C-alpha positions in Angstrom: 15.6 -5.8 -9.8 12.7 -8.2 -10.5 10.7 -10.2 -8.0 12.0 -13.5 -6.7 10.4 -16.2 -8.8 8.9 -17.9 -5.7 7.2 -14.7 -4.7 6.1 -13.9 -8.2 4.5 -17.3 -8.5 2.5 -16.9 -5.3 0.9 -13.6 -6.3 -2.6 -13.7 -7.7 -2.9 -10.5 -9.8 -6.2 -9.1 -11.1 -6.8 -8.9 -14.9 -4.7 -5.7 -15.0 -1.8 -7.4 -13.3 -2.4 -5.6 -10.0 -2.5 -6.7 -6.4 -4.1 -4.9 -3.5 -1.6 -3.5 -1.0 -2.9 -2.6 2.5 -0.6 0.0 4.1 -0.3 -0.1 8.0 1.6 2.0 10.4 4.1 -0.3 12.0 4.1 1.7 15.2 0.4 2.3 15.9 -1.2 -0.6 13.8 -3.5 2.0 12.1 -4.4 1.2 8.5 -3.2 4.2 6.6 -4.4 3.5 3.0 -4.9 1.0 0.3 -3.1 1.1 -3.0 -2.3 -1.2 -6.0 0.9 -2.6 -7.1 2.1 -4.5 -10.1 5.4 -6.5 -10.1 7.5 -3.5 -10.9 5.9 -1.3 -8.2 6.5 -4.1 -5.6 10.1 -4.6 -6.8 10.8 -0.8 -6.6 9.3 -0.8 -3.1 11.3 -3.8 -1.9 14.5 -2.5 -3.4 14.3 1.2 -2.2 12.2 0.6 1.0 10.1 3.6 -0.2 6.5 2.5 -1.1 5.7 2.8 -4.8 2.3 2.2 -6.3 0.7 1.9 -9.8 -1.8 4.6 -10.3 -4.8 3.1 -12.0 -6.2 6.6 -12.9 -3.0 8.2 -14.2 -1.6 4.9 -15.5 1.9 5.6 -14.0 4.1 4.7 -11.1 4.1 7.0 -8.1 6.3 6.9 -5.0 4.2 8.0 -2.1 5.6 11.2 -0.8 7.3 12.5 -4.0 5.0 15.5 -4.0 4.1 15.9 -0.4 7.3 14.8 1.3 5.3 12.3 3.4 7.1 9.2 2.3 6.2 5.7 3.5 9.3 3.7 4.6 8.9 0.0 4.3 9.5 -2.0 7.5 8.1 -5.4 6.4 5.9 -7.0 3.8 3.5 -10.0 4.0 1.4 -11.8 1.5 -2.0 -13.2 2.5 -2.9 -16.9 2.4 -4.6 -16.6 -1.0 -1.8 -14.6 -2.6 -4.2 -11.8 -3.6 -3.3 -9.1 -1.1 -0.2 -7.6 0.5 0.2 -6.1 3.9 3.0 -3.5 4.1 4.1 -2.3 7.5 5.6 1.2 7.2 6.9 4.2 9.0 5.2 7.3 7.6 7.0 10.7 7.5 3.7 12.5 8.1 0.1 12.4 7.1 -0.6 9.7 4.6 -3.8 11.0 3.0 -3.7 13.8 0.4 -6.3 15.6 2.5 -3.8 16.0 5.3 -5.2 13.3 7.7 -3.1 10.5 9.2 -5.1 7.9 7.4 -7.2 7.9 4.3 -9.9 6.2 6.4 -10.0 9.3 8.7 -11.0 11.4 5.8 -13.5 8.9 4.5 -15.5 8.7 7.7 -17.4 6.0 9.6 -20.3 4.0 8.2 -22.9 3.2 10.9 -23.6 -0.5 11.4 -27.2 -1.3 12.2 -27.7 -2.6 15.7 -24.4 -1.2 16.9 -23.9 1.7 19.2 
C-alpha cells in the first residue's frame, strides 16, 4: 500500500528521499532510537504495525526485530510541524539497541553540559 496523498505531500524528505523517525516507548516515554524511513518504509510500518526502516549503510529495508526478535510494534505516528520528522510511539518486545540496552541513547552515554550539575 502506498502513502495517502495528503500525508505524502506533507513530508519533507532529504535529498535521498528520507525522513527522520524518532522512536519512543509509548508506555515510558523514553526515546529508544532514531532511524530513517522513505515512503516505502513508512507504508510498510503503517500497514504491518511493525516498524521498518531504510538502512542508509546497507541500502536496504530492515524490519526492527527480524534478527533479534525485539520488534517495535507501532501504537501511533505523528508528523512534526515542518513535515521533516516523524514521532513513532511503539511497544518494544525487548531491548531496542543492538548492544542489548533498552535505548540506543543508554549505550551512547551522557554528554556533560557546561554549567550544569
